[in-house]
Backbone as numpy.savetxt, mean C-alpha at the origin, in Angstrom:
# Nx Ny Nz CAx CAy CAz Cx Cy Cz
14.55 11.00 9.36 13.26 11.44 8.87 13.46 12.65 7.97
13.08 12.54 6.71 13.16 13.71 5.84 12.21 14.81 6.35
12.67 16.03 6.36 11.88 17.12 6.92 10.61 17.42 6.14
10.54 16.97 4.89 9.37 17.26 4.07 8.40 16.08 3.93
8.63 15.00 4.66 7.77 13.81 4.53 6.52 13.97 5.39
5.37 14.06 4.73 4.11 14.25 5.44 3.80 13.06 6.35
4.15 11.84 5.93 3.87 10.68 6.77 4.76 10.66 8.01
6.01 11.07 7.87 6.88 11.17 9.05 6.32 12.21 10.02
5.76 13.29 9.50 5.16 14.32 10.35 3.90 13.79 11.03
3.15 12.94 10.36 1.98 12.30 10.98 2.43 11.35 12.08
3.44 10.53 11.79 3.97 9.59 12.80 4.43 10.34 14.04
5.12 11.46 13.86 5.66 12.22 15.00 4.60 13.02 15.74
3.41 13.14 15.16 2.34 13.92 15.78 2.32 15.37 15.37
3.24 15.76 14.51 3.31 17.15 14.04 2.09 17.51 13.19
1.57 16.53 12.45 0.36 16.71 11.64 -0.68 15.74 12.18
-1.91 16.22 12.44 -2.95 15.32 12.96 -3.44 14.34 11.90
-3.98 13.23 12.38 -4.55 12.22 11.49 -5.62 11.45 12.26
-6.40 10.71 11.52 -7.37 9.80 12.13 -6.74 8.41 12.14
-6.06 8.07 13.24 -5.43 6.76 13.36 -6.49 5.72 13.70
-6.42 4.60 13.00 -7.30 3.48 13.31 -6.51 2.30 13.85
-5.18 2.36 13.73 -4.29 1.32 14.27 -2.97 2.00 14.60
-2.38 1.59 15.72 -1.10 2.15 16.14 -0.39 1.10 16.96
0.76 0.64 16.48 1.57 -0.29 17.27 3.01 0.21 17.29
3.91 -0.58 17.78 5.30 -0.14 17.94 5.99 0.19 16.62
5.53 -0.40 15.51 6.26 -0.26 14.26 5.49 0.38 13.11
4.17 0.46 13.22 3.40 1.03 12.12 2.10 1.66 12.62
1.51 2.46 11.75 0.20 3.04 12.01 -0.67 2.83 10.79
-1.98 2.93 11.02 -2.96 2.94 9.93 -3.83 4.17 10.14
-4.01 4.93 9.07 -4.76 6.19 9.13 -5.77 6.24 8.00
-6.84 6.99 8.22 -7.78 7.23 7.13 -7.13 8.15 6.10
-7.31 7.82 4.82 -6.84 8.67 3.73 -7.73 9.91 3.69
-7.13 11.10 3.64 -7.94 12.33 3.64 -8.57 12.62 2.28
-8.14 11.91 1.25 -8.74 12.00 -0.08 -9.08 10.59 -0.55
-10.09 9.98 0.07 -10.34 8.56 -0.18 -10.93 8.25 -1.55
-10.58 7.07 -2.03 -11.20 6.52 -3.23 -12.61 6.06 -2.88
-12.78 5.52 -1.67 -14.08 5.09 -1.18 -14.12 5.28 0.33
-15.32 5.24 0.89 -15.50 5.41 2.33 -14.73 4.33 3.08
-13.88 4.75 4.01 -13.10 3.80 4.79 -11.72 3.52 4.22
-11.32 4.19 3.15 -9.99 4.02 2.54 -8.92 4.32 3.60
-8.08 3.34 3.86 -7.06 3.43 4.92 -5.67 3.26 4.32
-4.70 3.95 4.92 -3.29 3.82 4.58 -2.57 3.18 5.76
-1.75 2.18 5.48 -0.95 1.52 6.52 0.51 1.79 6.20
1.23 2.37 7.17 2.61 2.78 6.90 3.52 2.49 8.08
4.79 2.22 7.79 5.75 2.01 8.87 6.07 3.34 9.54
6.41 3.27 10.82 6.81 4.49 11.53 8.19 4.95 11.08
9.05 4.03 10.71 10.36 4.38 10.15 10.18 4.84 8.70
10.99 5.78 8.28 10.91 6.26 6.90 11.68 5.33 5.97
10.96 4.76 5.03 11.52 3.98 3.92 10.69 4.34 2.71
11.33 4.64 1.59 10.59 5.15 0.44 9.71 4.12 -0.25
10.18 2.89 -0.41 9.42 1.88 -1.16 9.43 0.55 -0.43
8.63 -0.37 -0.93 8.52 -1.71 -0.36 9.88 -2.40 -0.29
10.67 -2.31 -1.35 11.96 -3.01 -1.37 13.00 -2.35 -0.48
12.75 -1.13 -0.02 13.66 -0.48 0.92 13.43 -0.92 2.36
12.30 -1.55 2.63 11.98 -1.97 4.00 12.85 -3.15 4.42
13.38 -3.15 5.65 14.03 -4.36 6.15 13.00 -5.49 6.17
13.44 -6.72 5.95 12.52 -7.85 5.82 11.61 -8.01 7.03
12.15 -7.81 8.24 11.31 -7.98 9.42 10.23 -6.90 9.50
10.54 -5.70 9.07 9.54 -4.63 9.06 8.50 -4.87 7.97
8.93 -5.37 6.83 7.99 -5.70 5.75 7.01 -6.76 6.23
7.51 -7.77 6.95 6.64 -8.83 7.47 5.65 -8.25 8.49
6.14 -7.38 9.36 5.27 -6.76 10.36 4.19 -5.91 9.68
4.61 -5.12 8.70 3.67 -4.26 7.98 2.62 -5.10 7.25
3.03 -6.21 6.66 2.08 -7.09 5.98 1.06 -7.66 6.96
1.53 -8.08 8.14 0.62 -8.62 9.15 -0.37 -7.57 9.65
0.13 -6.37 9.91 -0.75 -5.29 10.37 -1.76 -4.93 9.28
-1.31 -4.91 8.04 -2.19 -4.58 6.92 -3.30 -5.60 6.79
-2.97 -6.87 6.97 -3.99 -7.92 6.92 -5.03 -7.71 8.01
-4.57 -7.44 9.23 -5.48 -7.22 10.36 -6.39 -6.01 10.09
-5.81 -4.92 9.64 -6.58 -3.70 9.38 -7.55 -3.92 8.21
-7.14 -4.65 7.19 -8.01 -4.90 6.04 -9.29 -5.63 6.45
-9.16 -6.59 7.35 -10.35 -7.30 7.85 -11.30 -6.30 8.52
-10.74 -5.41 9.34 -11.56 -4.42 10.04 -12.19 -3.41 9.08
-11.42 -2.96 8.09 -11.93 -1.99 7.12 -13.09 -2.60 6.33
-12.92 -3.82 5.88 -13.97 -4.50 5.11 -15.25 -4.57 5.94
-15.12 -4.95 7.20 -16.28 -5.06 8.08 -16.90 -3.69 8.34
-16.09 -2.70 8.70 -16.60 -1.37 9.03 -17.29 -0.70 7.84
-16.76 -0.92 6.65 -17.31 -0.30 5.44 -18.47 -1.08 4.85
-18.74 -2.26 5.39 -19.77 -3.11 4.80 -19.41 -3.50 3.38
-18.11 -3.63 3.14 -17.61 -3.92 1.80 -17.66 -5.40 1.48
-17.76 -5.71 0.21 -17.70 -7.09 -0.26 -16.26 -7.53 -0.47
-15.39 -6.58 -0.69 -13.98 -6.86 -0.94 -13.19 -5.58 -0.79
-11.95 -5.63 -1.24 -11.11 -4.44 -1.17 -9.94 -4.58 -2.13
-9.41 -3.44 -2.55 -8.14 -3.42 -3.27 -7.06 -3.17 -2.25
-5.97 -3.91 -2.38 -4.78 -3.70 -1.55 -3.65 -3.39 -2.51
-3.06 -2.20 -2.35 -1.99 -1.87 -3.28 -0.97 -0.94 -2.64
0.21 -0.97 -3.22 1.28 -0.05 -2.86 1.94 0.41 -4.15
1.98 1.71 -4.36 2.67 2.28 -5.51 4.14 2.48 -5.12
5.04 2.03 -5.96 6.46 2.14 -5.70 7.13 2.91 -6.83
7.61 4.08 -6.53 8.28 5.00 -7.45 7.26 5.84 -8.22
7.70 6.98 -8.65 6.84 7.96 -9.32 6.13 7.35 -10.54
6.83 6.53 -11.32 6.25 5.98 -12.55 5.03 5.10 -12.28
4.90 4.58 -11.06 3.75 3.73 -10.73 2.65 4.51 -10.03
2.86 5.79 -9.84 1.83 6.61 -9.19 2.13 6.98 -7.75
3.31 6.62 -7.24 3.64 6.99 -5.87 3.77 8.51 -5.78
3.03 9.11 -4.86 3.05 10.56 -4.69 3.71 10.97 -3.38
3.62 10.11 -2.38 4.28 10.36 -1.09 5.34 9.28 -0.96
6.58 9.71 -0.85 7.70 8.77 -0.92 8.07 8.24 0.46
7.08 7.60 1.06 7.18 6.87 2.32 6.30 5.65 2.08
6.87 4.47 2.11 6.14 3.25 1.76 4.81 3.19 2.52
3.75 2.82 1.82 2.45 2.68 2.46 1.51 1.85 1.59
0.71 1.04 2.27 -0.34 0.27 1.61 -1.63 1.08 1.61
-2.39 0.94 0.54 -3.75 1.45 0.48 -4.69 0.26 0.66
-5.67 0.39 1.53 -6.76 -0.57 1.64 -8.01 0.19 1.20
-8.56 -0.20 0.06 -9.68 0.52 -0.54 -10.90 -0.40 -0.55
-11.88 -0.14 0.33 -13.07 -0.99 0.38 -13.85 -0.92 -0.94
-14.40 -2.06 -1.34 -15.12 -2.14 -2.62 -16.45 -2.87 -2.46
-17.39 -2.48 -3.31 -18.68 -3.14 -3.42 -18.97 -3.35 -4.90
-19.75 -4.35 -5.22 -20.15 -4.60 -6.60 -20.83 -3.36 -7.17
-20.46 -3.01 -8.38 -21.05 -1.86 -9.08 -20.88 -0.55 -8.33
-19.72 -0.38 -7.67 -19.47 0.86 -6.92 -18.97 2.00 -7.81
-18.81 1.73 -9.09 -18.39 2.78 -10.01 -16.90 3.05 -10.02
-16.16 2.30 -9.21 -14.70 2.46 -9.17 -14.10 1.54 -10.22
-13.00 1.94 -10.78 -12.36 1.12 -11.80 -10.89 0.94 -11.46
-10.43 -0.26 -11.63 -9.02 -0.57 -11.41 -8.65 -1.61 -12.46
-8.54 -1.14 -13.68 -8.30 -2.06 -14.79 -7.08 -1.65 -15.59
-6.28 -2.63 -15.94 -5.16 -2.42 -16.84 -5.46 -3.16 -18.13
-5.02 -2.60 -19.22 -5.12 -3.31 -20.49 -4.00 -4.34 -20.52
-4.37 -5.58 -20.70 -3.37 -6.64 -20.74 -3.17 -7.12 -22.17
-2.06 -7.77 -22.37 -1.72 -8.28 -23.69 -0.91 -9.55 -23.49
-1.26 -10.60 -24.21 -0.52 -11.85 -24.11 0.91 -11.66 -24.61
1.82 -12.43 -24.03 3.21 -12.39 -24.50 3.30 -12.86 -25.95
4.20 -12.27 -26.69 4.52 -12.76 -28.02 5.23 -14.10 -27.85
5.22 -14.95 -28.89 5.89 -16.25 -28.78 7.34 -16.10 -28.30
7.69 -16.89 -27.29 9.04 -16.91 -26.75 9.30 -15.88 -25.67
8.45 -14.85 -25.56 8.70 -13.78 -24.59 8.38 -14.20 -23.15
7.44 -15.11 -22.96 7.12 -15.59 -21.62 8.35 -16.26 -21.00
8.99 -17.13 -21.77 10.20 -17.80 -21.28 11.32 -16.79 -21.02
11.48 -15.82 -21.91 12.53 -14.80 -21.72 12.28 -13.99 -20.45
11.03 -13.63 -20.21 10.71 -12.85 -19.00 10.98 -13.68 -17.75
10.57 -14.94 -17.76 10.82 -15.82 -16.61 12.32 -15.99 -16.37
13.07 -16.21 -17.43 14.53 -16.36 -17.30 15.17 -15.09 -16.73
14.71 -13.93 -17.17 15.28 -12.66 -16.69 15.01 -12.47 -15.21
13.80 -12.80 -14.77 13.48 -12.66 -13.34 14.28 -13.66 -12.52
14.35 -14.90 -12.99 15.14 -15.91 -12.26 16.60 -15.46 -12.14
17.16 -14.92 -13.20 18.55 -14.46 -13.18 18.72 -13.30 -12.20
17.75 -12.41 -12.15 17.83 -11.26 -11.24 17.72 -11.69 -9.78
17.09 -12.84 -9.53 16.96 -13.35 -8.16 18.25 -13.97 -7.63
19.18 -14.26 -8.52 20.43 -14.90 -8.09 21.37 -13.91 -7.48
C-alpha cells in the first residue's frame, strides 16, 4: 500500500468514508465531490493503479460488484441511467492512482455533459487501426 494513496487509507479505515458496499475484495463509497447526487466509486481493496494492472480474477470481481452497486445507485437516485467509467493514467483524467469505477446517476436534461468530438477515420485508417490492435493482442 503506497503511504500516500487516499483510497488505501479509506480501505484501511484511516480515513472515514460513506461505504455503501463492502465485501472481501472491494468497497463502494460515495464520492465526496460528486458529479450528481448518489455518485459512487467502486474500488478494489488491493492497491492497483489502473484497470490493466488488476489480476483478471479481481477485475471480474470488481466488475460484478460494480454492476450490483450500479443497479442500487440508479434506484436510490431515481435515475433514468448512469455513466460508468474508469480513468486510466493521468492523460485520461485519473487523479487518484488506485483503480476505481465511477457510477454517475443521470436523468434526462440534468445539465451534465459527457461528450467527445468524434471524427470518422480517413480512408484506410479503420483497417490499419484494427490490424494494430489485433497485432497487439498476440
